[in-house]
C-alpha positions as CSV (number, residue, x, y, z in Angstrom):
1,M,0.0,0.0,0.0
2,I,1.7,3.2,1.1
3,F,4.9,1.7,2.1
4,G,6.4,2.1,-1.4
5,L,6.9,5.7,-0.1
6,F,9.4,4.4,2.5
7,K,11.7,3.0,-0.2
8,K,12.6,6.6,-1.0
9,K,13.9,7.1,2.6
10,S,17.1,6.2,4.1
11,G,17.7,4.0,7.1
12,N,14.4,4.7,8.9
13,I,12.2,2.5,6.6
14,A,11.5,-0.2,9.2
15,I,11.1,2.2,12.1
16,V,8.7,4.5,10.2
17,K,6.7,1.5,8.9
18,R,6.5,0.0,12.4
19,Q,5.5,3.3,14.1
20,Y,3.0,4.3,11.4
21,E,1.3,0.9,11.6
22,A,1.1,1.1,15.4
23,L,-0.4,4.6,15.2
24,T,-2.9,3.5,12.6
25,A,-3.9,0.5,14.6
26,A,-4.4,2.7,17.7
27,A,-6.8,5.0,15.7
28,R,-8.8,1.9,14.5
29,Q,-9.5,0.4,17.9
30,P,-13.1,-0.7,17.7
31,L,-14.0,0.7,21.2
32,L,-13.3,4.2,19.9
33,Y,-16.2,3.7,17.4
34,T,-18.5,1.7,19.6
35,D,-18.1,3.4,22.9
36,L,-16.4,6.8,22.5
37,D,-18.7,8.3,19.7
38,V,-16.2,8.3,16.9
39,P,-18.2,8.0,13.7
40,D,-17.4,4.8,11.8
41,T,-17.1,6.7,8.5
42,V,-14.2,7.7,6.2
43,M,-14.1,11.1,7.8
44,G,-14.5,9.7,11.3
45,R,-11.4,7.5,10.7
46,F,-9.5,10.5,9.2
47,E,-10.4,12.5,12.3
48,M,-9.3,9.7,14.7
49,L,-6.1,9.1,12.9
50,S,-5.4,12.8,12.9
51,A,-6.0,13.0,16.7
52,V,-3.6,10.1,17.3
53,L,-1.0,11.6,15.1
54,I,-1.4,15.0,16.8
55,L,-0.6,13.3,20.1
56,Y,2.4,11.6,18.5
57,F,3.7,14.8,17.0
58,R,3.3,16.6,20.3
59,R,5.5,13.9,21.9
60,T,8.1,14.1,19.2
61,R,8.4,17.9,19.1
62,S,10.8,17.6,22.1
63,S,12.7,14.6,20.7
64,A,16.2,14.5,19.5
65,R,16.9,14.9,15.8
66,A,16.3,11.2,15.0
67,G,12.9,11.3,16.6
68,Q,11.9,14.4,14.7
69,E,13.2,12.9,11.4
70,I,11.0,9.9,12.0
71,A,8.0,12.1,12.9
72,Q,8.5,14.0,9.6
73,E,8.6,10.8,7.6
74,I,5.4,9.7,9.4
75,V,3.7,13.0,8.3
76,D,4.8,12.2,4.8
77,A,3.4,8.6,5.1
78,F,0.1,9.9,6.5
79,F,-0.4,12.3,3.6
80,E,0.6,9.6,1.1
81,D,-1.9,7.3,2.8
82,V,-4.6,9.9,2.6
83,D,-3.8,10.5,-1.1
84,H,-4.0,6.8,-1.8
85,S,-7.3,6.5,0.0
86,I,-8.8,9.5,-1.9
87,R,-7.9,7.8,-5.2
88,E,-9.4,4.5,-4.0
89,L,-12.6,6.3,-3.2
90,G,-12.8,7.2,-6.9
91,V,-11.7,10.9,-6.8
92,G,-10.3,11.8,-10.2
93,D,-6.7,12.8,-10.6
94,V,-7.6,16.4,-11.4
95,S,-9.5,16.7,-8.0
96,V,-7.0,15.0,-5.8
97,P,-4.7,18.0,-5.2
98,K,-7.7,20.2,-4.2
99,K,-9.0,17.5,-1.8
100,M,-5.5,17.0,-0.4
101,K,-5.1,20.7,0.2
102,K,-8.4,20.7,2.1
103,L,-7.6,17.7,4.2
104,A,-4.1,19.0,5.0
105,G,-5.7,22.3,6.1
106,M,-8.1,20.3,8.3
107,F,-5.3,18.3,9.8
108,Y,-3.2,21.4,10.7
109,G,-6.3,23.3,11.9
110,R,-7.0,20.4,14.3
111,L,-3.4,20.5,15.4
112,E,-3.9,24.1,16.5
113,S,-7.4,23.7,18.0
114,Y,-6.5,20.7,20.1
115,A,-3.1,22.1,21.2
116,A,-4.6,24.8,23.5
117,A,-6.9,22.3,25.2
118,L,-4.1,19.7,25.5
119,E,-1.6,22.3,26.9
120,G,-4.1,23.3,29.6
121,R,-5.3,19.8,30.1
122,D,-8.8,21.2,29.6
123,A,-11.1,18.2,29.0
124,G,-14.1,20.4,28.4
125,A,-12.4,22.5,25.7
126,L,-10.9,19.4,24.1
127,A,-14.3,17.7,24.1
128,A,-15.9,20.8,22.4
129,A,-13.2,20.9,19.7
130,L,-13.6,17.1,19.1
131,R,-17.4,17.5,18.9
132,R,-17.0,20.3,16.3
133,N,-14.6,18.2,14.2
134,F,-16.0,14.7,14.6
135,H,-19.7,15.7,14.4
136,A,-19.7,19.0,12.4
137,D,-23.1,18.6,10.9
138,V,-24.9,16.8,13.7
139,E,-27.4,18.9,15.6
140,D,-27.6,16.7,18.7
141,A,-24.0,15.5,18.7
142,P,-22.5,13.4,21.6
143,S,-20.4,15.3,24.2
144,M,-17.1,13.6,23.2
145,R,-16.0,13.8,26.9
146,G,-15.1,10.1,26.9
147,L,-12.8,10.6,23.9
148,A,-11.3,13.8,25.3
149,S,-10.5,12.0,28.6
150,Y,-8.9,9.1,26.7
151,L,-6.8,11.5,24.6
152,L,-5.6,13.4,27.6
153,A,-4.6,10.1,29.3
154,V,-2.8,9.0,26.1
155,E,-0.9,12.3,26.1
156,S,0.2,11.7,29.7
157,V,1.5,8.3,28.9
158,L,3.3,9.5,25.8
159,S,5.0,12.3,27.7
160,D,6.6,9.6,29.9
161,T,7.7,7.5,26.9
162,A,11.4,7.0,26.6
163,E,13.3,8.7,23.8
164,E,14.7,5.3,22.7
165,D,11.1,4.1,22.1
166,V,10.5,7.1,19.9
167,E,13.7,6.7,17.9
168,T,13.1,3.0,17.3
169,G,9.4,3.3,16.4
170,R,8.2,1.5,19.5
171,L,6.1,4.2,21.0
172,R,2.8,2.7,21.9
173,I,-0.7,4.3,22.3
174,P,-2.5,2.9,25.3
175,T,-5.6,0.8,24.5
176,A,-8.9,2.7,24.9
177,G,-11.0,1.5,27.9
178,T,-8.1,0.4,30.0
């Protein structure tokens, strides 16, 4: 699938592949969709993977050079994966760049909107941002407090993750509901 992209990179291929697969698996945990009000849709999955990646990038921003290089390669893999998914959904080649620009803007907008709530460990503000993003057009949307609590707990665990785990692609996202 997307791992042809990694062939272009240097010695981080296995590390980036391992870490990206772990992050993607964390975003696909069934409990997120059954119990924490993440919509089981293409956009719901995009939103959840974005949230997990945002937590990962927040952890790696203080990493040494190797950790930051891996994080950049994971960003590249994410957008390559999104591009591939858009094409699989039947979006024509002419429309892909426009869609990618919109999705990239959405991702970086979420990075900013979640950052303030995460910095202040403000579950209410994070839940409100998640609600706006995950359920934009839903009049009676769920509160998203459960997902906000989970994401705040994940960030705490990630902040205690050893640099060696970041640099070797062994950073783990805790399982939801534990």
